[in-house]
Wavefront OBJ file of the C-alpha trace (Angstrom):
o trace
v 0.000 0.000 0.000
v 1.396 3.391 -0.983
v 1.334 6.111 1.617
v 0.310 9.543 0.420
v 2.806 12.232 1.191
v 1.866 15.677 2.391
v 2.367 18.563 0.042
v 5.724 20.276 0.311
v 4.192 23.587 -0.719
v 4.403 25.907 2.288
v 1.138 27.227 3.636
v 0.857 30.962 3.322
v -1.442 33.082 5.372
v -4.285 34.681 3.506
v -4.084 38.419 4.097
v -7.010 40.034 5.903
v -8.807 42.184 3.325
v -9.776 44.616 6.097
v -6.250 45.240 7.402
v -6.248 48.879 6.278
v -9.791 49.485 7.530
v -8.982 48.018 10.944
v -5.810 50.140 11.142
v -7.956 53.228 10.532
v -10.382 52.096 13.238
v -7.474 51.677 15.686
v -6.150 55.139 14.785
v -9.647 56.580 15.276
v -9.887 54.947 18.720
v -6.533 56.458 19.725
v -7.576 59.913 18.550
v -10.950 59.533 20.276
v -9.223 58.669 23.559
v -6.982 61.724 23.213
v -10.015 63.932 22.624
v -11.788 62.521 25.678
v -8.759 63.178 27.879
v -8.404 66.762 26.610
v -4.899 66.195 25.258
v -5.918 66.363 21.605
v -4.616 69.117 19.376
v -6.692 70.852 16.751
v -4.850 68.756 14.158
v -5.822 65.554 15.989
v -9.483 66.575 16.036
v -9.294 67.385 12.320
v -7.670 63.994 11.619
v -10.374 62.254 13.678
v -13.119 63.849 11.576
v -11.345 62.988 8.330
v -10.791 59.366 9.351
v -14.483 59.009 10.235
v -15.404 59.975 6.668
v -12.878 57.598 5.138
v -13.996 54.698 7.338
v -17.667 55.366 6.587
v -17.207 54.776 2.849
v -14.437 52.165 2.956
v -15.829 48.742 2.020
v -15.756 46.093 4.752
v -15.075 42.509 3.649
v -15.116 40.686 6.987
v -17.297 40.674 10.076
v -14.485 42.232 12.122
v -14.078 44.994 9.558
v -17.818 45.649 9.586
v -17.888 45.688 13.391
v -15.044 48.206 13.491
v -16.746 50.354 10.899
v -20.031 50.284 12.851
v -18.146 51.191 16.029
v -16.740 54.344 14.427
v -19.995 55.293 12.714
v -21.855 55.034 16.029
v -19.561 57.750 17.412
v -19.517 60.008 14.365
v -21.823 62.965 13.922
v -22.763 62.975 10.246
v -25.389 65.156 8.647
v -28.617 63.440 7.516
v -27.497 63.638 3.870
v -24.165 61.995 4.657
v -25.912 59.345 6.768
v -27.909 58.323 3.674
v -24.612 57.553 1.933
v -23.252 55.800 5.025
v -26.366 53.605 5.316
v -25.984 52.554 1.681
v -22.323 51.738 2.268
v -23.279 49.619 5.293
v -26.010 47.851 3.318
v -23.445 46.854 0.705
v -21.034 45.733 3.453
v -23.681 43.470 4.985
v -24.349 41.893 1.590
v -20.621 41.425 1.024
v -19.941 39.969 4.476
v -22.944 37.697 4.443
l 1 2 3 4 5 6 7 8 9 10 11 12 13 14 15 16 17 18 19 20 21 22 23 24 25 26 27 28 29 30 31 32 33 34 35 36 37 38 39 40 41 42 43 44 45 46 47 48 49 50 51 52 53 54 55 56 57 58 59 60 61 62 63 64 65 66 67 68 69 70 71 72 73 74 75 76 77 78 79 80 81 82 83 84 85 86 87 88 89 90 91 92 93 94 95 96 97 98
């Protein structure tokens, strides 16, 4: 009886498609903490607002990416018109993530 050998091809990790999104979420959390502790500069507050907009329209491909995106959106203060766009982005994320 012949024994099957295991493949010699090394396993490679599949990259997380939400790596960049999750990095933005982590940066947002750090800026948020700075703002809450009153150590944030005007530039940090500006960056926080900009990151919120980027995160809101960045596609999420995984459940963790979608959770991070929802976390940021729950803190953001978007106008009603912008929230319409954000809701559509989230709808597409839910379809994509399953």
